[in-house]
Every structure is written in C-alpha cells, then in structure tokens.
C-alpha positions as CSV (number, residue, x, y, z in Angstrom):
1,M,33.6,-5.2,7.8
2,R,30.0,-5.9,6.7
3,K,29.9,-7.0,2.3
4,M,29.5,-4.1,-0.3
5,S,26.0,-4.3,-2.3
6,S,24.4,-2.0,-4.4
7,C,21.8,1.0,-4.5
8,V,20.1,2.9,-7.7
9,L,20.5,6.6,-6.6
10,I,17.6,8.5,-8.3
11,S,17.8,12.3,-8.9
12,F,15.0,14.4,-10.8
13,R,15.1,16.9,-13.5
14,P,12.3,19.0,-14.8
15,D,11.8,18.1,-18.9
16,A,13.0,21.2,-20.1
17,H,11.4,20.8,-23.2
18,E,7.8,20.2,-21.7
19,V,5.9,22.7,-19.5
20,G,3.9,20.5,-17.1
21,T,5.7,16.8,-17.5
22,D,6.6,14.9,-15.0
23,P,10.3,15.1,-13.8
24,V,13.1,12.9,-15.7
25,E,14.4,10.7,-13.8
26,T,18.2,9.9,-13.6
27,R,19.5,6.5,-12.1
28,R,23.0,5.7,-11.0
29,T,24.3,2.4,-9.1
30,V,26.7,2.8,-6.5
31,K,28.4,-0.4,-3.9
32,V,27.1,1.1,-0.5
33,Q,27.4,-0.8,2.9
34,E,24.7,-1.5,5.4
35,L,25.5,0.5,9.5
36,G,23.8,-0.4,12.0
37,I,21.4,2.5,13.7
38,S,22.2,2.6,17.3
39,M,19.6,3.5,19.9
40,A,21.2,6.6,21.0
41,E,21.0,7.8,16.6
42,R,17.3,6.4,17.1
43,Y,16.6,9.0,20.3
44,Q,18.3,11.8,18.8
45,A,16.9,11.1,15.4
46,A,13.4,11.3,17.2
47,G,14.4,14.4,18.8
48,V,14.3,16.1,15.7
49,G,11.3,14.6,14.0
50,L,13.2,12.1,11.5
51,D,12.9,8.2,11.5
52,P,15.8,6.6,9.8
53,E,15.2,2.5,9.1
54,A,18.2,2.4,7.9
55,K,21.7,3.8,7.5
56,L,24.0,3.6,3.9
57,L,27.4,4.3,3.5
58,I,28.6,5.3,0.2
59,P,32.7,5.1,0.1
60,Y,33.7,7.6,-2.1
61,D,32.0,11.0,-1.5
62,R,31.9,11.4,-5.1
63,D,29.6,9.2,-5.7
64,W,27.0,11.3,-4.1
65,Q,25.8,14.0,-6.0
66,G,22.7,15.1,-3.5
67,E,20.1,12.6,-4.8
68,R,17.1,12.4,-2.3
69,E,15.8,9.4,-3.4
70,L,16.9,5.5,-3.7
71,E,16.1,2.0,-4.3
72,Y,17.8,-0.8,-2.2
73,E,16.9,-4.4,-1.5
74,G,14.0,-4.2,-3.6
75,E,12.5,-1.0,-2.2
76,R,12.2,2.8,-3.1
77,W,13.7,4.9,-0.2
78,A,13.8,8.6,1.0
79,V,17.4,10.3,1.8
80,I,16.0,11.8,5.3
81,N,20.0,13.3,5.8
82,A,23.5,13.0,4.3
83,D,26.3,13.3,7.1
84,P,30.7,12.9,6.0
85,Y,32.3,9.2,7.4
86,K,34.8,10.7,9.4
87,E,37.6,7.9,8.6
88,Y,37.7,8.8,5.3
89,N,36.1,10.6,2.1
90,G,32.6,8.8,2.4
91,V,29.3,9.7,3.0
92,I,26.2,8.2,5.3
93,L,22.7,8.6,4.0
94,N,20.2,7.7,7.0
95,I,17.0,6.6,4.8
96,R,13.2,5.6,5.4
97,R,11.5,3.7,3.0
98,K,9.1,5.5,1.0
99,K,5.5,4.7,2.0
100,G,3.3,2.8,-1.1
101,N,6.1,3.0,-3.5
102,S,8.3,-0.3,-4.0
103,A,11.3,-0.7,-6.9
104,K,9.2,-3.0,-8.5
105,D,6.8,0.2,-9.1
106,D,7.5,2.3,-12.0
107,G,4.8,4.8,-11.4
108,S,2.9,3.9,-14.3
109,V,-1.0,2.4,-14.6
110,P,-1.7,-0.9,-13.7
111,D,-3.2,-2.7,-16.3
112,P,-6.7,-3.2,-15.8
113,A,-8.6,-6.6,-14.7
114,P,-9.8,-8.2,-17.3
115,A,-13.2,-7.6,-18.2
116,V,-15.4,-10.3,-17.6
117,N,-18.9,-11.3,-19.3
118,T,-21.5,-11.8,-17.1
119,E,-24.0,-12.3,-19.8
120,V,-25.0,-16.0,-20.5
121,G,-24.5,-17.1,-23.6
122,E,-22.7,-19.3,-26.2
123,V,-19.3,-19.4,-26.1
124,G,-17.6,-17.7,-28.8
125,E,-20.0,-15.3,-29.0
C-alpha cells in the first residue's frame, strides 16, 4: 500500500449577503492515497472526452462531500468524477490540473511592478 498524504478539498458557496460577489471558498484537509492510472483506464476515459492526470483514494467516503476542486502537492486540481472504492467504504477521485492556476495563486491581483524612473536627475529628487 502506498503512503498516505494530505490534500485540501475546496467547495464554493455563494455569499448570501452580497449579490454579485464571488463565491466563498470552504477548505478541508483530508488524507488521500495516490493511485496509478492504467492505460486501459486512460483509453476508456478518452473515449468519453475525459483526461484524468491522477487518481486519489479518499479512504472514508464520509470525508468527501462533493467538492469539485482540490489542492494536492502544491497544485490546484479539478475533480473530473468520483467512483466508489469497492474494497471498503472509500471514494476514488479522478482529477486533472486546472490550467493556469496553482495552489500558490490565491486569485488576488499581483502587486504591480515597481515604477522605474526614466528621467535623469539627482538621487533623492
């Protein structure tokens, strides 16, 4: 059995107090185990237009509450689908990386580059 690691499950809910605002993120950390994806699974997924990059096992199905995004190993991932784990009461998430988005990117606007003074003049002016 592979070693267990953690991931952060992310769900979104609309802010009931502000109309037109971005949804509020809720984050929960759970234990997961990364599973391999066989070539047969890749072909089967491609046949229905899916492209899973990784597969995570959440050992207890009660730990997954339908979240559609997660952070794992420093990257943001989208949940493609979820399947029950047949050996015991777990759930398997097929996931793919979110394009142009990483766990390090909190969605905020980056600080602008420092202004560069192109005028010639005395230092301190």
